[in-house]
KOLLUM-994290 format. One record per residue: residue number from 1; residue in one letter; x, y, z of N, C-alpha, C in turn. Coordinates in pm, whole numbers, m for minus. Layout:
<NUM A <X Y Z> <X Y Z> <X Y Z>> ...
end
This chain:
<1 X <m2311 3774 5452> <m2369 3839 5567> <m2263 3930 5628>> <2 X <m2304 4050 5663> <m2212 4145 5724> <m2238 4151 5874>> <3 X <m2129 4154 5950> <m2135 4167 6095> <m2071 4301 6130>> <4 X <m2146 4385 6200> <m2093 4517 6240> <m2092 4522 6392>> <5 X <m1972 4515 6448> <m1954 4524 6592> <m1923 4669 6628>> <6 X <m1992 4723 6728> <m1971 4860 6771> <m1931 4860 6918>> <7 X <m1820 4926 6948> <m1774 4938 7085> <m1855 5048 7154>> <8 X <m1922 5012 7261> <m2007 5105 7334> <m1957 5125 7476>> <9 X <m2002 5232 7539> <m1975 5256 7681> <m2067 5163 7762>> <10 X <m2039 5148 7887> <m2126 5067 7971> <m2092 4920 7967>> <11 X <m2191 4838 7996> <m2171 4694 8011> <m2190 4615 7882>> <12 X <m2234 4681 7774> <m2264 4610 7651> <m2202 4678 7530>> <13 X <m2153 4595 7437> <m2119 4641 7303> <m2238 4603 7216>> <14 X <m2223 4613 7085> <m2337 4592 6997> <m2294 4517 6872>> <15 X <m2382 4432 6824> <m2361 4362 6698> <m2484 4382 6612>> <16 X <m2461 4432 6490> <m2568 4438 6391> <m2535 4337 6283>> <17 X <m2630 4249 6257> <m2618 4149 6151> <m2697 4201 6032>> <18 X <m2630 4212 5917> <m2698 4255 5795> <m2696 4135 5700>> <19 X <m2815 4082 5675> <m2828 3964 5590> <m2816 4003 5442>> <20 X <m2800 3904 5358> <m2784 3926 5214> <m2901 4003 5153>> <21 X <m3022 3986 5210> <m3139 4056 5157> <m3152 4198 5212>> <22 X <m3054 4242 5293> <m3055 4376 5348> <m3123 4390 5483>> <23 X <m3193 4287 5526> <m3260 4291 5657> <m3152 4288 5765>> <24 X <m3167 4376 5863> <m3067 4381 5969> <m3133 4358 6105>> <25 X <m3049 4319 6199> <m3093 4291 6335> <m2977 4328 6428>> <26 X <m3008 4398 6536> <m2905 4441 6629> <m2927 4375 6765>> <27 X <m2818 4324 6822> <m2823 4263 6954> <m2714 4323 7043>> <28 X <m2736 4316 7173> <m2637 4360 7270> <m2539 4247 7298>> <29 X <m2414 4284 7318> <m2309 4187 7348> <m2247 4225 7483>> <30 X <m2268 4143 7587> <m2208 4176 7717> <m2056 4188 7705>> <31 X <m2000 4292 7768> <m1854 4308 7767> <m1791 4197 7849>> <32 X <m1675 4149 7803> <m1608 4038 7869> <m1461 4067 7899>> <33 X <m1413 4184 7863> <m1273 4215 7884> <m1185 4169 7768>> <34 X <m1244 4096 7676> <m1178 4054 7552> <m1273 4093 7439>> <35 X <m1253 4038 7321> <m1345 4066 7212> <m1484 4012 7246>> <36 X <m1589 4064 7183> <m1722 4011 7209> <m1732 3862 7175>> <37 X <m1817 3791 7248> <m1837 3648 7229> <m1869 3614 7083>> <38 X <m1956 3693 7022> <m1996 3663 6884> <m1882 3690 6785>> <39 X <m1787 3774 6823> <m1670 3794 6739> <m1578 3672 6749>> <40 X <m1573 3610 6867> <m1499 3485 6881> <m1564 3375 6796>> <41 X <m1698 3376 6790> <m1768 3283 6700> <m1722 3305 6556>> <42 X <m1712 3431 6516> <m1666 3461 6381> <m1528 3400 6356>> <43 X <m1436 3417 6451> <m1301 3364 6435> <m1303 3213 6416>> <44 X <m1380 3143 6497> <m1386 2997 6489> <m1459 2953 6362>> <45 X <m1577 3008 6339> <m1659 2960 6228> <m1606 3001 6091>> <46 X <m1528 3108 6085> <m1472 3148 5956> <m1350 3065 5919>> <47 X <m1291 2998 6016> <m1178 2908 5989> <m1227 2766 5964>> <48 X <m1320 2720 6045> <m1369 2582 6034> <m1494 2577 5947>> <49 X <m1517 2464 5888> <m1636 2446 5803> <m1749 2379 5882>> <50 X <m1758 2408 6010> <m1861 2349 6095> <m1968 2452 6126>> <51 X <m2087 2406 6149> <m2200 2495 6174> <m2204 2537 6320>> <52 X <m2221 2668 6342> <m2236 2722 6476> <m2337 2834 6472>> <53 X <m2332 2920 6571> <m2426 3031 6587> <m2439 3115 6460>> <54 X <m2326 3159 6403> <m2333 3246 6286> <m2390 3175 6165>> <55 X <m2362 3047 6151> <m2421 2970 6041> <m2573 2963 6056>> <56 X <m2620 2945 6180> <m2764 2943 6204> <m2827 3077 6170>> <57 X <m2761 3185 6210> <m2812 3319 6181> <m2813 3342 6029>> <58 X <m2708 3299 5963> <m2701 3313 5818> <m2815 3237 5749>> <59 X <m2856 3128 5811> <m2966 3048 5756> <m3104 3104 5791>> <60 X <m3108 3214 5867> <m3236 3278 5893> <m3281 3284 6037>> <61 X <m3213 3214 6130> <m3251 3224 6270> <m3226 3365 6319>> <62 X <m3307 3409 6412> <m3286 3542 6471> <m3154 3543 6549>> <63 X <m3084 3653 6543> <m2954 3664 6610> <m2967 3660 6762>> <64 X <m3086 3690 6813> <m3104 3689 6958> <m3169 3559 7007>> <65 X <m3160 3453 6925> <m3225 3327 6964> <m3160 3271 7090>> <66 X <m3239 3204 7169> <m3189 3144 7293> <m3200 2992 7292>> <67 X <m3268 2938 7193> <m3282 2793 7186> <m3147 2729 7153>> <68 X <m3128 2610 7202> <m3005 2537 7171> <m3008 2488 7028>> <69 X <m2894 2492 6963> <m2882 2435 6830> <m2863 2284 6842>> <70 X <m2828 2221 6735> <m2805 2078 6736> <m2666 2044 6787>> <71 X <m2629 1920 6767> <m2502 1869 6816> <m2383 1946 6759>> <72 X <m2387 1976 6630> <m2278 2050 6567> <m2263 2190 6626>> <73 X <m2375 2257 6646> <m2372 2393 6702> <m2321 2391 6847>> <74 X <m2362 2289 6922> <m2314 2276 7060> <m2163 2254 7063>> <75 X <m2112 2174 6971> <m1968 2149 6964> <m1892 2278 6935>> <76 X <m1946 2360 6845> <m1880 2487 6812> <m1887 2583 6931>> <77 X <m1998 2583 7002> <m2010 2669 7122> <m1903 2633 7224>> <78 X <m1880 2504 7247> <m1775 2462 7341> <m1638 2506 7291>> <79 X <m1616 2499 7160> <m1486 2541 7105> <m1465 2691 7124>> <80 X <m1568 2769 7098> <m1558 2913 7120> <m1527 2941 7267>> <81 X <m1596 2874 7357> <m1571 2893 7501> <m1428 2854 7538>> <82 X <m1375 2749 7476> <m1238 2706 7504> <m1138 2813 7461>> <83 X <m1159 2871 7344> <m1070 2978 7298> <m1085 3103 7386>> <84 X <m1206 3132 7429> <m1224 3248 7517> <m1150 3226 7650>> <85 X <m1158 3106 7704> <m1086 3076 7828> <m936 3097 7809>> <86 X <m885 3058 7694> <m744 3078 7666> <m713 3228 7656>> <87 X <m803 3304 7596> <m781 3449 7585> <m776 3515 7723>> <88 X <m855 3467 7816> <m855 3522 7952> <m734 3474 8031>> <89 X <m696 3347 8012> <m595 3288 8099> <m456 3278 8041>> <90 X <m441 3293 7911> <m310 3282 7849> <m297 3156 7765>> <91 X <m206 3163 7670> <m184 3053 7576> <m140 2926 7646>> <92 X <m191 2817 7593> <m152 2684 7640> <m105 2605 7519>> <93 X <m35 2493 7540> <2 2410 7426> <m123 2367 7348>> <94 X <m109 2354 7218> <m222 2316 7132> <m288 2188 7181>> <95 X <m207 2090 7219> <m264 1962 7265> <m349 1981 7389>> <96 X <m309 2073 7479> <m388 2100 7599> <m520 2169 7563>> <97 X <m516 2262 7468> <m638 2331 7426> <m736 2230 7367>> <98 X <m688 2144 7280> <m775 2044 7218> <m830 1947 7323>> <99 X <m746 1906 7418> <m792 1815 7524> <m899 1882 7611>> <100 X <m881 2008 7642> <m980 2082 7720> <m1112 2089 7645>> <101 X <m1104 2119 7515> <m1223 2124 7431> <m1294 1989 7428>> <102 X <m1220 1882 7406> <m1279 1748 7401> <m1345 1713 7534>> <103 X <m1281 1750 7645> <m1337 1724 7778> <m1468 1801 7797>> <104 X <m1472 1926 7753> <m1593 2007 7765> <m1708 1945 7686>> <105 X <m1679 1895 7567> <m1782 1829 7485> <m1831 1701 7554>> <106 X <m1737 1624 7604> <m1773 1499 7672> <m1860 1528 7795>> <107 X <m1823 1631 7871> <m1899 1665 7991> <m2042 1709 7958>> <108 X <m2062 1767 7841> <m2195 1812 7799> <m2269 1706 7718>> <109 X <m2201 1595 7685> <m2267 1485 7619> <m2293 1503 7471>> <110 X <m2206 1576 7404> <m2222 1587 7259> <m2089 1560 7190>> <111 X <m2094 1553 7058> <m1975 1518 6981> <m1875 1633 6978>> <112 X <m1757 1601 6929> <m1648 1696 6914> <m1634 1728 6765>> <113 X <m1629 1856 6732> <m1601 1894 6593> <m1453 1868 6567>> <114 X <m1420 1805 6457> <m1279 1780 6427> <m1200 1911 6420>> <115 X <m1086 1913 6487> <m999 2032 6484> <m854 1986 6489>> <116 X <m772 2043 6402> <m630 2007 6395> <m546 2116 6461>> <117 X <m419 2085 6479> <m326 2185 6532> <m319 2305 6439>> <118 X <m326 2280 6309> <m323 2390 6212> <m448 2478 6225>> <119 X <m564 2415 6250> <m687 2491 6272> <m674 2580 6396>> <120 X <m620 2523 6503> <m601 2600 6627> <m515 2722 6600>> <121 X <m405 2704 6530> <m316 2818 6502> <m384 2921 6414>> <122 X <m461 2877 6315> <m532 2971 6228> <m637 3050 6308>> <123 X <m707 2982 6397> <m806 3052 6481> <m736 3149 6575>> <124 X <m626 3106 6635> <m551 3196 6723> <m504 3321 6647>> <125 X <m455 3301 6525> <m411 3415 6444> <m528 3511 6419>> <126 X <m643 3455 6386> <m761 3539 6361> <m803 3611 6489>> <127 X <m802 3541 6602> <m838 3604 6730> <m740 3715 6766>> <128 X <m611 3691 6743> <m510 3794 6770> <m535 3919 6685>> <129 X <m564 3898 6557> <m591 4010 6467> <m717 4086 6512>> <130 X <m823 4013 6541> <m947 4077 6586> <m927 4150 6718>> <131 X <m850 4091 6807> <m823 4156 6936> <m749 4288 6918>> <132 X <m649 4289 6831> <m574 4412 6804> <m667 4518 6745>> <133 X <m746 4477 6648> <m837 4572 6581> <m943 4624 6677>> <134 X <m998 4537 6760> <m1102 4576 6856> <m1044 4671 6961>> <135 X <m927 4639 7011> <m862 4724 7113> <m832 4863 7060>> <136 X <m805 4874 6932> <m769 5004 6872> <m891 5095 6852>> <137 X <m1011 5039 6862> <m1131 5120 6840> <m1159 5211 6959>> <138 X <m1205 5330 6929> <m1257 5421 7031> <m1405 5388 7052>> <139 X <m1462 5441 7159> <m1605 5422 7182> <m1685 5468 7061>> <140 X <m1787 5392 7029> <m1880 5418 6919> <m1820 5395 6781>> <141 X <m1698 5343 6774> <m1641 5303 6644> <m1679 5158 6618>> <142 X <m1674 5121 6489> <m1720 4989 6451> <m1613 4908 6379>> <143 X <m1632 4778 6386> <m1548 4682 6315> <m1643 4597 6230>> <144 X <m1625 4604 6097> <m1711 4530 6004> <m1640 4405 5957>> <145 X <m1715 4294 5957> <m1663 4165 5911> <m1763 4101 5817>> <146 X <m1713 4028 5719> <m1798 3954 5626> <m1796 3807 5665>> <147 X <m1914 3747 5671> <m1924 3605 5702> <m1997 3536 5589>> 
end
């Protein structure tokens, strides 16, 4: 599956999902001051073998779905949110990031996806790379990723 992120003017960027069969779907991505939320999903889900938003889309769900996924998808959503919080607030020790993630899962009443210190560093590296590439884009330029 191909993900095409386009930097736009205004309050929204854009993501076009191109499935293996060639069918595509475009959704708006609210600007957050960092990379788009769905790009953070890419960073997490491409490192971990856990199911999240992009896995559901790859399996045929519409990219603009609003229904909650299952326990695994909820755990990945909390992990993405934890990494986004770190991107906004600054790096923290790996143990603190994992503890924050575990607390968020506990507060929402679902399981925690297993994550190691090595996973955290690999995701951080991917987020750093994506952030550099996204920041370098001019308006209306795109960043293509394979999932």
